C-alpha positions in Angstrom: 22.1 36.7 2.7 19.2 34.4 2.6 21.4 31.4 1.9 23.5 31.8 5.0 20.5 32.4 7.3 18.7 29.2 6.2 21.2 26.6 5.0 24.3 27.5 7.2 22.3 27.4 10.4 20.0 24.4 9.7 22.2 22.3 7.4 25.4 22.6 9.5 23.4 21.9 12.7 21.8 18.9 11.1 25.1 17.5 9.7 26.9 18.1 13.0 24.2 16.3 15.0 24.4 13.3 12.6 28.2 13.4 12.5 28.3 12.8 16.2 26.2 9.7 15.7 28.2 8.2 12.7 30.6 6.3 14.9 27.9 5.1 17.2 25.9 1.9 16.8 22.1 2.4 16.9 20.5 0.6 19.8 17.7 -0.7 17.6 17.1 -0.8 13.9 14.5 -2.5 11.6 16.3 -3.2 8.4 14.5 -2.3 5.1 11.8 -0.3 6.9 13.5 2.9 7.8 12.6 2.5 11.5 15.5 3.6 13.7 15.4 4.2 17.5 18.1 5.9 19.7 20.1 6.7 16.6 21.8 9.9 17.7 19.8 12.1 15.3 17.0 14.1 16.9 13.7 12.3 16.4 12.0 15.3 14.6 14.7 15.1 12.0 14.3 11.3 11.2 12.9 10.5 7.8 11.3 7.3 6.7 12.5 5.1 3.9 12.0 1.6 2.4 14.5 -0.5 0.5 13.5 -3.2 -2.0 15.8 -6.0 -3.1 18.3 -4.7 -0.6 21.0 -6.2 1.6 24.8 -6.2 1.5 26.2 -6.3 -2.1 22.8 -6.2 -3.7 23.2 -5.1 -7.3 19.7 -3.8 -8.0 18.5 -2.3 -4.8 15.6 0.2 -4.9 15.6 3.0 -2.4 12.3 4.7 -1.5 13.3 7.9 0.4 10.3 9.7 1.8 9.5 13.2 2.9 6.2 13.8 4.8 4.1 16.8 3.9 5.0 18.7 7.0 8.7 18.7 5.9 7.8 20.3 2.6 7.3 23.9 3.8 7.9 25.7 0.5 7.7 25.1 -3.2 10.4 22.6 -4.2 12.5 23.1 -7.3 15.3 20.7 -6.5 15.9 17.8 -4.0 19.4 17.2 -2.8 20.7 14.2 -0.9 24.1 14.4 0.9 25.6 10.9 1.2 28.8 10.2 3.3 31.8 9.3 1.3 32.3 6.0 3.2 29.1 4.8 1.5 31.2 4.6 -1.7 31.9 6.7 -4.8 29.4 7.7 -7.4 30.4 5.1 -10.0 30.5 2.3 -7.3 26.8 2.9 -6.4 25.0 4.3 -9.4 24.7 3.1 -13.0 24.8 5.0 -16.4 26.9 7.9 -15.2 29.4 10.0 -17.2 32.0 12.3 -15.7 31.3 15.9 -16.7 33.7 18.0 -14.6 37.0 17.6 -12.8 37.4 14.2 -14.3 41.2 14.2 -14.4 41.7 15.7 -10.9 44.5 14.1 -8.9 43.5 15.7 -5.6 43.2 13.4 -2.6 39.5 14.2 -2.3 38.6 15.3 -5.9 35.1 16.8 -6.4 34.4 15.0 -9.6 30.9 15.7 -11.0 28.9 12.9 -12.7 25.7 13.2 -14.7 23.1 10.5 -15.3 22.8 9.7 -19.0 19.1 8.9 -18.7 18.0 10.3 -15.2 14.3 9.6 -15.6 15.0 5.8 -16.0 16.8 5.5 -12.7 15.4 8.3 -10.5 11.7 8.8 -10.1 10.0 11.4 -7.9 6.5 10.7 -6.8 4.2 12.9 -4.8 0.7 13.2 -3.4 -1.5 10.5 -1.9 0.3 7.2 -2.3 2.9 9.0 -4.4 0.7 8.3 -7.4 1.7 11.5 -9.2 5.1 11.9 -10.7 7.3 14.8 -11.9 10.0 14.6 -14.5 13.6 15.2 -13.3 16.1 17.3 -15.2 19.9 17.2 -15.3 20.6 15.0 -12.2 24.2 15.1 -11.1 26.4 13.8 -8.3 29.3 15.9 -7.0 31.8 13.9 -5.0 33.3 15.4 -1.8 31.1 18.5 -2.2 30.8 19.2 1.6 33.2 18.7 4.5 31.9 18.3 8.0 34.3 18.7 11.0 33.0 18.2 14.6 36.3 19.0 16.3 37.6 15.4 16.2 36.3 13.7 13.1 36.3 14.8 9.5 33.6 13.5 7.1 33.1 14.3 3.4 29.8 14.1 1.7 28.8 13.4 -1.9 25.9 15.6 -3.2 23.1 14.0 -5.3 21.2 16.9 -6.9 17.8 16.2 -8.5 16.3 19.2 -10.4 12.6 19.0 -11.0 11.2 20.3 -14.3 7.9 21.1 -12.6 8.0 22.5 -9.0 6.3 20.6 -6.2 3.9 22.5 -4.1 4.3 23.0 -0.3 2.7 20.5 2.1 3.0 17.6 -0.4 4.3 14.2 0.6 7.2 13.2 -1.6 9.0 9.9 -2.4 12.4 9.8 -4.2 12.9 6.4 -5.8 16.5 5.5 -6.7 16.6 2.4 -9.0 19.3 -0.2 -9.5 21.6 0.9 -6.8 24.6 -1.2 -6.0 24.8 -1.6 -2.2 28.2 -1.7 -0.5 29.4 -5.3 0.1 30.4 -4.4 3.7 27.0 -3.1 4.7 26.6 -0.7 7.6 24.6 2.4 8.6 24.6 5.5 6.5 23.3 8.9 7.2 21.7 10.5 4.1 20.7 14.2 4.6 17.8 15.8 2.7 17.9 19.4 1.4 15.0 21.1 -0.4 15.8 24.0 -2.8 13.2 26.7 -3.4 13.6 28.8 -6.5 13.4 32.6 -6.0 13.7 33.4 -9.8 10.3 34.4 -11.2 11.3 32.7 -14.5 12.1 29.4 -12.6 15.4 27.7 -12.0 14.9 24.8 -14.5 13.2 25.5 -17.8 15.1 22.9 -19.8 16.2 19.4 -19.1 19.9 20.3 -19.5 19.9 23.2 -17.0 22.6 22.9 -14.3 21.5 21.9 -10.8 21.6 24.6 -8.1 24.8 24.4 -6.0 23.5 24.1 -2.5 26.6 23.7 -0.4 27.3 26.2 2.5 30.5 27.3 0.8 28.7 28.5 -2.3 28.7 32.3 -2.2 26.5 33.4 -5.1 23.0 32.3 -4.1 20.7 34.9 -5.5 18.2 32.6 -7.2 17.2 30.1 -4.5 17.0 29.3 -0.8 17.8 25.9 0.7 16.6 24.1 3.8 17.9 21.0 5.6 14.7 19.0 6.3 15.9 15.8 7.9 18.0 12.6 7.7 17.4 9.1 6.4 19.4 6.6 8.4 19.9 3.8 5.9 20.7 0.4 7.4 22.2 -2.2 5.0 22.4 -5.7 6.5 22.4 -9.3 5.2 
C-alpha cells in the first residue's frame, strides 16, 4: 500500500530520530530565528522558522513555519504538523476552536478533535517568492493524541494540526505556514514540530468544499486510497524569555 511505503518508513524514522533528541538540550540555539545546531535531528531534516511577538507565556505569538522548495516534491493538498503533547493541549495554545468529535471522552489520552471556527483568520499559507501568494485553507482541525511514538524507553504522544488547502500547491514551491495569535506555554522550552505533506491521488481532488474533512495521515490509518503522505522535516521551536 502506498501509504505504508511512504509514511511508515519516512515518518516513523523522522519521529524516532527526533524522539531521541527530545530529552537532550541543544548545544546552541538562536531563539526566534529557527537556527538550531547540534539538535539531535539530522541536518537535512531541519526546517527554518520565525516567531514574532514570541517568548514564554506570549499571548499573541505568530509562528512562521517555512518549507523550502526542495522539500515540496509533489503537489500538496494538505499540510500537517505533528506537535508533542507536552507543548500543551489544543485549547491551551489556539483560539476560536470548537470540539467536534470525542468531546466527552474520559480516556487518559483522549483523541478529541477540534475545528477552527474561522480558520482563514488565524492560519495563512503563503507560497512562492517572498511568500507573496496565498491559498485559502479549508476545514482546519487539530486531533489530540493522534500519534504515539515509542523509542523503547520513552513514550511521546503528538497532536496533529491538519490544514487542507482549497487549491493545491505545485511541487518545487517554497511555502510558509503562518499561525496567528498562538498562546505560548508559560514554561517555555524546546519543541519538535514535524511536517507532513499530503498529495491527493483522487482525480476529482481531496478538498472541493470548505467543509470537507481533512485527510487522516497517521500511520495507524488503514484506508488510504485517496492520498499519499511524506514526512519532510522538523521545526525545532525554541521558546525562551
